[in-house]
A tleap script that builds the chain and sets N, CA, C and O, in Angstrom:
source leaprc.protein.ff14SB
mol = sequence {
  NMET ARG ARG ARG LEU ARG ILE SER ALA ASN
  ALA PHE ASP LYS ASN ALA HIE ASP CYS GLY
  ILE VAL PRO ILE GLY THR TYR LEU VAL LYS
  PRO VAL LEU LEU TYR ALA TYR HIE VAL SER
  GLN SER LYS PRO GLU ILE ILE GLY TRP ALA
  VAL VAL ARG LEU VAL ARG ASP LYS ARG ILE
  ALA LEU GLY LEU SER MET ASN ALA VAL ALA
  LYS ARG ALA GLY LEU SER HIE THR MET ILE
  SER ARG VAL GLU ARG GLU LEU ARG HIE PRO
  THR LEU GLU ALA LEU LEU ARG ILE THR THR
  ALA MET ASN VAL GLU LEU TRP PRO ILE MET
  ARG GLU ALA GLU LYS THR GLN ALA SER GLN
  ALA SER PRO ARG GLU ARG ILE PRO ASN CSER
}
set mol.1.N position { 70.863 36.487 60.853 }
set mol.1.CA position { 70.176 36.275 59.821 }
set mol.1.C position { 69.439 37.343 58.681 }
set mol.1.O position { 68.479 38.053 58.983 }
set mol.2.N position { 69.892 37.326 57.705 }
set mol.2.CA position { 69.153 38.491 56.216 }
set mol.2.C position { 67.913 38.360 56.304 }
set mol.2.O position { 67.611 37.214 55.972 }
set mol.3.N position { 66.664 39.222 56.709 }
set mol.3.CA position { 65.309 39.044 56.169 }
set mol.3.C position { 65.380 40.292 55.418 }
set mol.3.O position { 65.822 41.393 55.746 }
set mol.4.N position { 64.613 39.697 53.864 }
set mol.4.CA position { 64.420 40.911 52.892 }
set mol.4.C position { 62.681 41.061 53.086 }
set mol.4.O position { 61.975 40.542 53.951 }
set mol.5.N position { 62.427 41.642 52.353 }
set mol.5.CA position { 60.925 42.472 52.233 }
set mol.5.C position { 61.330 43.175 51.168 }
set mol.5.O position { 62.344 43.868 51.088 }
set mol.6.N position { 60.229 42.913 50.065 }
set mol.6.CA position { 60.336 43.243 48.596 }
set mol.6.C position { 58.789 43.762 48.305 }
set mol.6.O position { 57.814 43.057 48.044 }
set mol.7.N position { 58.837 44.846 48.398 }
set mol.7.CA position { 56.790 45.550 47.839 }
set mol.7.C position { 57.250 46.427 46.394 }
set mol.7.O position { 57.853 47.492 46.260 }
set mol.8.N position { 56.771 45.629 45.571 }
set mol.8.CA position { 56.731 46.498 44.171 }
set mol.8.C position { 56.194 47.791 44.092 }
set mol.8.O position { 54.998 47.903 44.363 }
set mol.9.N position { 56.764 48.687 43.808 }
set mol.9.CA position { 55.957 49.791 43.231 }
set mol.9.C position { 54.662 50.159 42.951 }
set mol.9.O position { 54.093 51.075 43.544 }
set mol.10.N position { 54.155 49.484 42.065 }
set mol.10.CA position { 52.589 49.149 42.228 }
set mol.10.C position { 51.692 48.324 43.294 }
set mol.10.O position { 50.547 47.918 43.093 }
set mol.11.N position { 52.229 48.213 44.118 }
set mol.11.CA position { 51.494 46.881 45.160 }
set mol.11.C position { 50.635 47.793 45.902 }
set mol.11.O position { 49.993 47.231 46.790 }
set mol.12.N position { 50.455 48.993 45.788 }
set mol.12.CA position { 49.601 50.142 46.055 }
set mol.12.C position { 49.663 50.901 45.998 }
set mol.12.O position { 50.807 51.342 46.107 }
set mol.13.N position { 48.435 51.975 45.750 }
set mol.13.CA position { 48.395 53.344 44.839 }
set mol.13.C position { 49.270 54.426 45.922 }
set mol.13.O position { 49.208 54.389 47.151 }
set mol.14.N position { 50.058 55.348 45.116 }
set mol.14.CA position { 50.732 56.525 45.702 }
set mol.14.C position { 50.223 57.177 47.164 }
set mol.14.O position { 50.797 57.521 48.197 }
set mol.15.N position { 48.503 57.158 46.576 }
set mol.15.CA position { 47.903 58.133 48.055 }
set mol.15.C position { 47.907 57.727 49.276 }
set mol.15.O position { 47.935 58.415 50.296 }
set mol.16.N position { 47.856 55.780 49.094 }
set mol.16.CA position { 47.638 55.088 50.443 }
set mol.16.C position { 49.159 55.041 51.023 }
set mol.16.O position { 49.326 54.913 52.236 }
set mol.17.N position { 50.234 55.143 50.160 }
set mol.17.CA position { 51.773 55.147 50.286 }
set mol.17.C position { 52.242 56.702 51.490 }
set mol.17.O position { 53.101 56.795 52.367 }
set mol.18.N position { 51.265 57.644 50.998 }
set mol.18.CA position { 51.930 59.210 51.309 }
set mol.18.C position { 50.949 58.756 53.123 }
set mol.18.O position { 51.490 59.191 54.139 }
set mol.19.N position { 50.055 58.201 53.232 }
set mol.19.CA position { 49.256 58.303 54.295 }
set mol.19.C position { 50.046 56.864 55.653 }
set mol.19.O position { 49.760 56.472 56.784 }
set mol.20.N position { 51.024 56.575 54.677 }
set mol.20.CA position { 51.695 55.766 55.937 }
set mol.20.C position { 50.722 54.049 56.126 }
set mol.20.O position { 50.645 53.322 57.116 }
set mol.21.N position { 50.159 53.895 54.845 }
set mol.21.CA position { 49.528 52.676 54.788 }
set mol.21.C position { 50.700 51.644 53.937 }
set mol.21.O position { 51.552 51.975 53.112 }
set mol.22.N position { 50.452 50.638 54.350 }
set mol.22.CA position { 51.582 49.836 53.635 }
set mol.22.C position { 50.465 47.957 53.731 }
set mol.22.O position { 49.713 47.479 54.581 }
set mol.23.N position { 51.028 47.421 52.202 }
set mol.23.CA position { 50.379 46.440 52.229 }
set mol.23.C position { 50.727 45.127 52.936 }
set mol.23.O position { 51.870 44.697 52.776 }
set mol.24.N position { 49.631 44.255 53.908 }
set mol.24.CA position { 50.069 43.176 54.575 }
set mol.24.C position { 49.033 42.401 53.994 }
set mol.24.O position { 47.809 42.513 54.052 }
set mol.25.N position { 49.893 41.466 53.332 }
set mol.25.CA position { 49.127 40.261 52.706 }
set mol.25.C position { 48.523 41.124 51.294 }
set mol.25.O position { 49.141 41.667 50.379 }
set mol.26.N position { 46.435 40.933 51.668 }
set mol.26.CA position { 45.880 41.726 50.973 }
set mol.26.C position { 45.533 42.689 51.300 }
set mol.26.O position { 45.062 43.483 50.486 }
set mol.27.N position { 45.632 42.966 52.554 }
set mol.27.CA position { 44.996 43.781 53.242 }
set mol.27.C position { 46.231 45.016 53.251 }
set mol.27.O position { 47.447 44.939 53.079 }
set mol.28.N position { 45.034 46.539 53.621 }
set mol.28.CA position { 46.116 47.865 53.392 }
set mol.28.C position { 46.110 47.589 55.015 }
set mol.28.O position { 45.237 46.882 55.518 }
set mol.29.N position { 47.139 48.193 55.784 }
set mol.29.CA position { 46.977 48.668 56.907 }
set mol.29.C position { 47.763 49.830 57.366 }
set mol.29.O position { 48.585 50.220 56.536 }
set mol.30.N position { 47.730 50.316 58.197 }
set mol.30.CA position { 48.483 51.525 58.588 }
set mol.30.C position { 49.467 50.731 59.913 }
set mol.30.O position { 48.960 50.059 60.811 }
set mol.31.N position { 51.121 51.033 59.743 }
set mol.31.CA position { 51.431 50.003 61.044 }
set mol.31.C position { 51.547 51.110 62.174 }
set mol.31.O position { 51.577 52.332 62.029 }
set mol.32.N position { 51.616 50.202 63.582 }
set mol.32.CA position { 51.458 51.263 64.424 }
set mol.32.C position { 52.616 51.369 64.887 }
set mol.32.O position { 52.947 52.549 65.000 }
set mol.33.N position { 53.560 50.474 65.282 }
set mol.33.CA position { 54.703 50.136 65.815 }
set mol.33.C position { 55.563 49.605 64.663 }
set mol.33.O position { 54.975 49.160 63.678 }
set mol.34.N position { 56.894 49.611 64.696 }
set mol.34.CA position { 57.562 48.908 63.990 }
set mol.34.C position { 59.272 49.027 64.536 }
set mol.34.O position { 60.164 49.875 64.497 }
set mol.35.N position { 59.090 47.642 65.043 }
set mol.35.CA position { 60.857 47.357 65.828 }
set mol.35.C position { 61.572 46.151 64.958 }
set mol.35.O position { 61.080 45.530 64.015 }
set mol.36.N position { 62.858 46.003 65.544 }
set mol.36.CA position { 63.686 45.080 64.961 }
set mol.36.C position { 64.122 44.247 66.179 }
set mol.36.O position { 64.516 45.014 67.057 }
set mol.37.N position { 64.186 43.131 66.504 }
set mol.37.CA position { 65.069 42.498 67.594 }
set mol.37.C position { 65.801 41.542 67.182 }
set mol.37.O position { 65.329 41.083 66.142 }
set mol.38.N position { 66.803 40.985 67.529 }
set mol.38.CA position { 67.846 40.250 67.887 }
set mol.38.C position { 67.531 38.561 68.160 }
set mol.38.O position { 67.267 38.235 69.317 }
set mol.39.N position { 67.546 38.041 67.633 }
set mol.39.CA position { 67.256 36.567 67.691 }
set mol.39.C position { 68.600 35.954 67.563 }
set mol.39.O position { 69.480 35.871 66.705 }
set mol.40.N position { 68.333 35.461 69.081 }
set mol.40.CA position { 69.803 34.810 69.131 }
set mol.40.C position { 69.851 33.273 68.274 }
set mol.40.O position { 68.878 32.616 67.904 }
set mol.41.N position { 71.117 32.991 68.123 }
set mol.41.CA position { 71.500 31.645 67.282 }
set mol.41.C position { 72.245 31.055 68.000 }
set mol.41.O position { 72.713 31.749 68.903 }
set mol.42.N position { 72.709 29.527 67.956 }
set mol.42.CA position { 73.656 28.562 68.640 }
set mol.42.C position { 74.850 28.763 67.760 }
set mol.42.O position { 74.976 28.821 66.536 }
set mol.43.N position { 75.671 28.850 68.742 }
set mol.43.CA position { 77.268 28.397 68.137 }
set mol.43.C position { 77.434 27.724 66.749 }
set mol.43.O position { 77.918 28.295 65.772 }
set mol.44.N position { 76.988 26.470 66.771 }
set mol.44.CA position { 76.906 25.832 65.721 }
set mol.44.C position { 76.244 26.507 64.046 }
set mol.44.O position { 76.649 26.549 62.884 }
set mol.45.N position { 75.256 26.865 64.667 }
set mol.45.CA position { 74.299 27.846 63.346 }
set mol.45.C position { 75.439 28.719 63.143 }
set mol.45.O position { 76.283 28.555 62.261 }
set mol.46.N position { 75.425 29.718 64.058 }
set mol.46.CA position { 76.808 31.031 63.315 }
set mol.46.C position { 77.958 30.517 62.560 }
set mol.46.O position { 78.525 31.231 61.733 }
set mol.47.N position { 78.305 29.389 62.788 }
set mol.47.CA position { 79.544 28.859 62.139 }
set mol.47.C position { 78.960 28.401 61.001 }
set mol.47.O position { 79.232 29.046 59.988 }
set mol.48.N position { 78.234 27.471 60.882 }
set mol.48.CA position { 77.430 27.079 59.768 }
set mol.48.C position { 77.102 28.377 58.504 }
set mol.48.O position { 77.303 28.418 57.291 }
set mol.49.N position { 76.594 29.207 59.354 }
set mol.49.CA position { 76.549 30.234 57.933 }
set mol.49.C position { 77.845 31.295 57.789 }
set mol.49.O position { 77.821 32.290 57.066 }
set mol.50.N position { 79.041 30.858 58.670 }
set mol.50.CA position { 80.039 31.787 58.052 }
set mol.50.C position { 80.953 30.626 57.386 }
set mol.50.O position { 82.042 30.975 56.932 }
set mol.51.N position { 80.652 29.561 57.322 }
set mol.51.CA position { 81.321 28.540 56.623 }
set mol.51.C position { 80.733 28.821 55.285 }
set mol.51.O position { 81.457 29.166 54.352 }
set mol.52.N position { 79.345 28.675 55.148 }
set mol.52.CA position { 78.567 28.696 54.001 }
set mol.52.C position { 78.921 30.357 52.715 }
set mol.52.O position { 78.901 30.428 51.486 }
set mol.53.N position { 79.219 31.467 53.853 }
set mol.53.CA position { 79.580 32.649 53.379 }
set mol.53.C position { 81.492 32.688 52.533 }
set mol.53.O position { 81.960 33.178 51.505 }
set mol.54.N position { 82.059 31.856 53.724 }
set mol.54.CA position { 83.298 31.434 52.863 }
set mol.54.C position { 83.508 30.940 51.769 }
set mol.54.O position { 84.291 31.403 50.940 }
set mol.55.N position { 82.664 29.693 51.605 }
set mol.55.CA position { 82.809 29.149 50.192 }
set mol.55.C position { 81.983 29.755 49.653 }
set mol.55.O position { 81.997 29.053 48.641 }
set mol.56.N position { 81.338 30.387 49.467 }
set mol.56.CA position { 80.567 31.346 48.325 }
set mol.56.C position { 81.924 32.216 48.158 }
set mol.56.O position { 82.778 31.802 47.375 }
set mol.57.N position { 82.111 33.280 48.800 }
set mol.57.CA position { 83.648 33.929 48.522 }
set mol.57.C position { 84.192 33.444 48.268 }
set mol.57.O position { 84.778 34.129 47.430 }
set mol.58.N position { 84.870 32.086 48.307 }
set mol.58.CA position { 85.708 31.248 47.733 }
set mol.58.C position { 85.680 30.939 46.158 }
set mol.58.O position { 86.598 30.684 45.379 }
set mol.59.N position { 84.602 31.028 46.013 }
set mol.59.CA position { 84.099 30.490 44.682 }
set mol.59.C position { 83.992 31.618 43.767 }
set mol.59.O position { 83.894 31.567 42.541 }
set mol.60.N position { 84.026 32.689 44.554 }
set mol.60.CA position { 83.570 34.061 43.121 }
set mol.60.C position { 85.017 33.818 43.518 }
set mol.60.O position { 85.368 32.990 42.678 }
set mol.61.N position { 85.881 34.010 44.165 }
set mol.61.CA position { 87.319 34.540 44.124 }
set mol.61.C position { 88.222 33.316 42.778 }
set mol.61.O position { 89.056 33.690 41.953 }
set mol.62.N position { 87.731 31.955 42.950 }
set mol.62.CA position { 88.311 31.331 41.886 }
set mol.62.C position { 87.568 31.154 40.339 }
set mol.62.O position { 87.856 30.267 39.535 }
set mol.63.N position { 86.417 32.358 40.116 }
set mol.63.CA position { 86.013 32.958 39.445 }
set mol.63.C position { 84.977 31.289 38.752 }
set mol.63.O position { 84.916 30.884 37.591 }
set mol.64.N position { 84.383 30.756 39.895 }
set mol.64.CA position { 83.752 29.487 39.437 }
set mol.64.C position { 82.114 30.214 39.232 }
set mol.64.O position { 82.013 31.334 39.731 }
set mol.65.N position { 81.237 29.825 38.751 }
set mol.65.CA position { 80.261 30.012 38.205 }
set mol.65.C position { 79.203 28.903 39.345 }
set mol.65.O position { 79.525 27.783 39.741 }
set mol.66.N position { 77.684 29.792 39.718 }
set mol.66.CA position { 77.248 28.330 40.137 }
set mol.66.C position { 76.793 26.950 39.494 }
set mol.66.O position { 76.715 25.793 39.907 }
set mol.67.N position { 76.510 27.647 38.209 }
set mol.67.CA position { 76.168 26.297 37.157 }
set mol.67.C position { 77.328 25.223 37.441 }
set mol.67.O position { 77.292 24.155 38.051 }
set mol.68.N position { 78.387 25.900 36.768 }
set mol.68.CA position { 79.768 25.252 37.385 }
set mol.68.C position { 80.022 24.334 38.270 }
set mol.68.O position { 80.439 23.181 38.159 }
set mol.69.N position { 79.632 25.170 39.433 }
set mol.69.CA position { 79.829 24.187 40.745 }
set mol.69.C position { 78.720 23.210 41.005 }
set mol.69.O position { 78.948 22.134 41.559 }
set mol.70.N position { 77.600 23.549 40.637 }
set mol.70.CA position { 76.590 22.363 41.134 }
set mol.70.C position { 76.686 21.684 39.781 }
set mol.70.O position { 75.467 21.508 39.786 }
set mol.71.N position { 77.058 21.145 38.623 }
set mol.71.CA position { 77.267 20.504 37.869 }
set mol.71.C position { 78.382 19.655 38.484 }
set mol.71.O position { 78.094 18.592 39.034 }
set mol.72.N position { 79.494 20.036 38.419 }
set mol.72.CA position { 80.479 19.262 39.052 }
set mol.72.C position { 79.957 18.535 40.260 }
set mol.72.O position { 79.850 17.314 40.143 }
set mol.73.N position { 79.622 19.079 41.382 }
set mol.73.CA position { 79.416 18.551 42.450 }
set mol.73.C position { 77.874 17.554 42.204 }
set mol.73.O position { 77.618 16.681 43.033 }
set mol.74.N position { 77.289 17.703 41.461 }
set mol.74.CA position { 76.078 16.898 41.388 }
set mol.74.C position { 75.039 17.178 41.846 }
set mol.74.O position { 74.276 16.262 42.152 }
set mol.75.N position { 74.663 18.525 42.045 }
set mol.75.CA position { 73.729 18.871 42.976 }
set mol.75.C position { 73.158 20.278 41.731 }
set mol.75.O position { 73.849 20.775 40.841 }
set mol.76.N position { 71.517 20.664 42.139 }
set mol.76.CA position { 70.716 21.840 41.517 }
set mol.76.C position { 71.644 22.701 41.511 }
set mol.76.O position { 72.491 22.802 42.398 }
set mol.77.N position { 71.571 23.357 40.567 }
set mol.77.CA position { 72.002 25.364 40.425 }
set mol.77.C position { 71.103 25.790 41.679 }
set mol.77.O position { 71.733 26.289 42.612 }
set mol.78.N position { 69.302 25.625 41.875 }
set mol.78.CA position { 68.680 26.390 42.837 }
set mol.78.C position { 69.237 25.782 44.396 }
set mol.78.O position { 69.140 26.542 45.359 }
set mol.79.N position { 69.682 24.716 44.544 }
set mol.79.CA position { 70.207 24.532 45.518 }
set mol.79.C position { 71.759 25.128 46.114 }
set mol.79.O position { 72.021 25.513 47.254 }
set mol.80.N position { 72.288 25.082 45.406 }
set mol.80.CA position { 73.751 26.365 45.574 }
set mol.80.C position { 73.318 27.522 45.877 }
set mol.80.O position { 73.768 28.003 46.916 }
set mol.81.N position { 72.506 28.182 45.231 }
set mol.81.CA position { 71.535 29.296 45.034 }
set mol.81.C position { 71.230 29.329 46.190 }
set mol.81.O position { 71.574 30.336 46.808 }
set mol.82.N position { 70.415 28.166 46.983 }
set mol.82.CA position { 69.657 28.788 48.445 }
set mol.82.C position { 70.758 28.330 49.682 }
set mol.82.O position { 70.541 28.434 50.890 }
set mol.83.N position { 71.892 27.842 49.092 }
set mol.83.CA position { 72.758 27.477 50.054 }
set mol.83.C position { 73.658 29.181 50.764 }
set mol.83.O position { 73.961 29.567 51.893 }
set mol.84.N position { 73.794 29.754 49.375 }
set mol.84.CA position { 74.461 30.531 49.366 }
set mol.84.C position { 74.182 31.846 49.878 }
set mol.84.O position { 74.917 32.628 50.482 }
set mol.85.N position { 72.416 31.986 49.357 }
set mol.85.CA position { 71.539 33.221 50.501 }
set mol.85.C position { 71.179 32.885 51.413 }
set mol.85.O position { 70.075 33.358 51.678 }
set mol.86.N position { 71.686 32.046 52.337 }
set mol.86.CA position { 71.409 31.498 53.565 }
set mol.86.C position { 70.041 30.888 53.659 }
set mol.86.O position { 69.514 30.950 54.770 }
set mol.87.N position { 69.213 30.171 52.456 }
set mol.87.CA position { 68.030 29.977 52.557 }
set mol.87.C position { 67.783 28.639 52.964 }
set mol.87.O position { 66.684 28.117 53.154 }
set mol.88.N position { 68.814 28.179 53.068 }
set mol.88.CA position { 69.072 26.339 53.101 }
set mol.88.C position { 69.991 25.956 54.313 }
set mol.88.O position { 70.679 26.914 54.665 }
set mol.89.N position { 70.112 25.254 54.765 }
set mol.89.CA position { 70.887 24.441 55.908 }
set mol.89.C position { 71.811 23.632 54.982 }
set mol.89.O position { 71.294 22.520 55.079 }
set mol.90.N position { 72.629 23.521 54.326 }
set mol.90.CA position { 73.382 22.378 53.889 }
set mol.90.C position { 74.228 21.072 54.890 }
set mol.90.O position { 74.997 20.940 55.842 }
set mol.91.N position { 73.718 20.565 54.236 }
set mol.91.CA position { 74.047 18.425 55.155 }
set mol.91.C position { 75.877 18.760 54.866 }
set mol.91.O position { 76.225 19.429 53.893 }
set mol.92.N position { 76.829 18.221 55.799 }
set mol.92.CA position { 77.902 18.252 55.407 }
set mol.92.C position { 77.986 17.628 54.212 }
set mol.92.O position { 78.546 18.382 53.417 }
set mol.93.N position { 77.571 16.195 53.526 }
set mol.93.CA position { 77.633 16.003 52.279 }
set mol.93.C position { 78.012 16.921 51.181 }
set mol.93.O position { 78.921 16.972 50.353 }
set mol.94.N position { 76.963 17.632 51.490 }
set mol.94.CA position { 76.019 18.951 50.196 }
set mol.94.C position { 78.007 19.596 50.460 }
set mol.94.O position { 78.877 19.613 49.589 }
set mol.95.N position { 78.130 19.990 51.802 }
set mol.95.CA position { 79.080 21.545 51.813 }
set mol.95.C position { 80.735 20.759 51.178 }
set mol.95.O position { 81.676 21.299 50.595 }
set mol.96.N position { 80.510 19.179 51.646 }
set mol.96.CA position { 81.842 18.562 50.827 }
set mol.96.C position { 81.970 18.045 49.585 }
set mol.96.O position { 82.976 17.676 48.979 }
set mol.97.N position { 80.445 18.069 49.175 }
set mol.97.CA position { 80.832 18.068 47.404 }
set mol.97.C position { 80.871 19.457 46.843 }
set mol.97.O position { 81.538 19.659 45.829 }
set mol.98.N position { 80.244 20.382 47.392 }
set mol.98.CA position { 80.435 22.005 46.881 }
set mol.98.C position { 82.054 21.887 46.789 }
set mol.98.O position { 82.543 21.772 45.665 }
set mol.99.N position { 82.721 21.905 47.681 }
set mol.99.CA position { 84.372 21.912 47.671 }
set mol.99.C position { 85.094 21.473 47.461 }
set mol.99.O position { 86.305 21.693 47.437 }
set mol.100.N position { 84.048 20.215 47.118 }
set mol.100.CA position { 85.396 19.173 46.416 }
set mol.100.C position { 85.440 19.620 44.568 }
set mol.100.O position { 86.283 19.590 43.670 }
set mol.101.N position { 83.730 20.090 44.745 }
set mol.101.CA position { 83.941 21.011 42.800 }
set mol.101.C position { 84.757 21.763 42.905 }
set mol.101.O position { 85.525 21.742 41.943 }
set mol.102.N position { 85.078 22.731 43.925 }
set mol.102.CA position { 85.701 23.518 43.324 }
set mol.102.C position { 87.380 23.517 43.640 }
set mol.102.O position { 88.312 24.303 43.472 }
set mol.103.N position { 87.215 22.360 44.113 }
set mol.103.CA position { 88.874 22.021 44.163 }
set mol.103.C position { 89.293 22.428 45.955 }
set mol.103.O position { 90.446 22.833 46.108 }
set mol.104.N position { 88.861 22.379 46.583 }
set mol.104.CA position { 89.325 23.059 47.853 }
set mol.104.C position { 88.755 22.329 49.021 }
set mol.104.O position { 87.700 21.696 48.973 }
set mol.105.N position { 89.700 22.482 50.330 }
set mol.105.CA position { 89.588 21.716 51.638 }
set mol.105.C position { 88.446 22.405 52.352 }
set mol.105.O position { 88.306 23.555 52.768 }
set mol.106.N position { 87.678 21.331 52.357 }
set mol.106.CA position { 86.603 22.097 53.575 }
set mol.106.C position { 87.371 22.366 55.038 }
set mol.106.O position { 87.305 23.487 55.542 }
set mol.107.N position { 87.913 21.563 55.524 }
set mol.107.CA position { 88.056 21.559 56.817 }
set mol.107.C position { 88.964 23.171 57.315 }
set mol.107.O position { 88.688 23.669 58.407 }
set mol.108.N position { 89.764 23.683 56.610 }
set mol.108.CA position { 90.567 25.145 56.834 }
set mol.108.C position { 89.158 25.996 57.162 }
set mol.108.O position { 88.724 26.441 58.225 }
set mol.109.N position { 88.536 26.040 55.555 }
set mol.109.CA position { 87.140 26.618 55.736 }
set mol.109.C position { 86.353 26.741 57.279 }
set mol.109.O position { 86.042 27.769 57.879 }
set mol.110.N position { 86.198 25.619 57.595 }
set mol.110.CA position { 85.451 25.626 58.751 }
set mol.110.C position { 86.335 26.011 59.844 }
set mol.110.O position { 85.982 26.868 60.654 }
set mol.111.N position { 87.536 25.390 59.917 }
set mol.111.CA position { 88.410 26.354 60.993 }
set mol.111.C position { 88.351 27.965 61.093 }
set mol.111.O position { 88.330 28.774 62.021 }
set mol.112.N position { 88.334 28.042 59.530 }
set mol.112.CA position { 88.749 29.835 59.261 }
set mol.112.C position { 87.055 30.449 59.982 }
set mol.112.O position { 87.034 31.516 60.596 }
set mol.113.N position { 85.953 29.741 59.816 }
set mol.113.CA position { 84.647 30.314 60.306 }
set mol.113.C position { 84.615 30.311 62.155 }
set mol.113.O position { 84.169 31.051 63.032 }
set mol.114.N position { 85.283 29.163 62.092 }
set mol.114.CA position { 84.793 29.440 63.912 }
set mol.114.C position { 86.300 30.055 64.658 }
set mol.114.O position { 86.575 30.019 65.857 }
set mol.115.N position { 87.036 30.542 63.673 }
set mol.115.CA position { 88.115 31.690 64.664 }
set mol.115.C position { 87.409 33.163 64.249 }
set mol.115.O position { 87.206 34.048 65.080 }
set mol.116.N position { 87.196 33.232 63.349 }
set mol.116.CA position { 85.876 34.521 62.780 }
set mol.116.C position { 84.639 34.376 63.879 }
set mol.116.O position { 84.141 35.476 64.116 }
set mol.117.N position { 84.285 33.741 64.300 }
set mol.117.CA position { 82.891 33.203 65.179 }
set mol.117.C position { 83.246 34.119 66.397 }
set mol.117.O position { 82.645 35.036 66.956 }
set mol.118.N position { 84.806 33.336 66.646 }
set mol.118.CA position { 85.163 33.408 68.134 }
set mol.118.C position { 85.541 35.197 68.226 }
set mol.118.O position { 85.121 35.977 69.081 }
set mol.119.N position { 86.331 35.466 67.217 }
set mol.119.CA position { 86.669 36.877 67.473 }
set mol.119.C position { 85.751 37.789 67.208 }
set mol.119.O position { 86.018 38.753 67.924 }
set mol.120.N position { 84.964 37.976 66.672 }
set mol.120.CA position { 83.649 38.702 66.739 }
set mol.120.C position { 82.506 38.348 67.943 }
set mol.120.O position { 81.336 38.658 67.720 }
set mol.121.N position { 82.793 37.828 68.960 }
set mol.121.CA position { 81.864 37.232 69.492 }
set mol.121.C position { 82.235 38.525 70.755 }
set mol.121.O position { 83.398 38.817 71.032 }
set mol.122.N position { 81.055 39.176 71.402 }
set mol.122.CA position { 81.572 39.872 72.500 }
set mol.122.C position { 82.128 38.929 73.819 }
set mol.122.O position { 82.287 37.723 74.013 }
set mol.123.N position { 82.260 39.744 74.335 }
set mol.123.CA position { 83.321 39.112 75.978 }
set mol.123.C position { 82.358 37.832 76.676 }
set mol.123.O position { 82.762 36.932 77.413 }
set mol.124.N position { 81.211 38.031 76.272 }
set mol.124.CA position { 80.479 37.569 77.787 }
set mol.124.C position { 79.809 36.378 76.540 }
set mol.124.O position { 79.113 35.540 77.113 }
set mol.125.N position { 79.883 36.165 75.068 }
set mol.125.CA position { 79.537 35.604 74.324 }
set mol.125.C position { 80.856 34.335 73.558 }
set mol.125.O position { 80.618 33.451 72.736 }
set mol.126.N position { 81.997 34.636 74.102 }
set mol.126.CA position { 83.138 34.018 73.886 }
set mol.126.C position { 83.303 32.699 74.467 }
set mol.126.O position { 83.599 32.878 75.648 }
set mol.127.N position { 83.255 31.534 74.218 }
set mol.127.CA position { 83.633 30.254 74.888 }
set mol.127.C position { 84.813 29.946 74.822 }
set mol.127.O position { 85.428 30.067 73.763 }
set mol.128.N position { 85.288 29.558 75.756 }
set mol.128.CA position { 87.053 29.206 76.145 }
set mol.128.C position { 86.861 28.302 75.361 }
set mol.128.O position { 85.679 28.034 75.145 }
set mol.129.N position { 88.031 27.409 74.567 }
set mol.129.CA position { 88.311 26.466 73.990 }
set mol.129.C position { 88.492 25.145 75.101 }
set mol.129.O position { 89.271 25.255 76.048 }
set mol.130.N position { 87.859 24.159 74.926 }
set mol.130.CA position { 88.597 22.841 75.953 }
set mol.130.C position { 89.183 21.977 75.249 }
set mol.130.O position { 89.737 21.016 75.783 }
savepdb mol mol.pdb
quit
């Protein structure tokens, strides 16, 4: 999952920045240790986000705007935007409404997302089809 951190240029003064001090909330602190770690996700969550990315790519390929899809689907532009930016988990109903508004089938996209997930998983993470 992507995480973004935005710090405006005038969030803290240049001298504090030169000393390695960063703003955390309203306090200026000096970071001692910065590290990143991977949080494992469940298979349904991984496939769900892959479906969302494929739907977004399909919308762009069709030349449709978020507003047009939102209007046709009966959803808000904000909802479409948050789903595409992976900030909200869409329900099956929302995905069906979005894909119907784009005149594409959801099921082939779901199968493609599952195949993509299986091919990108490491051998240890691969789950055999039953």
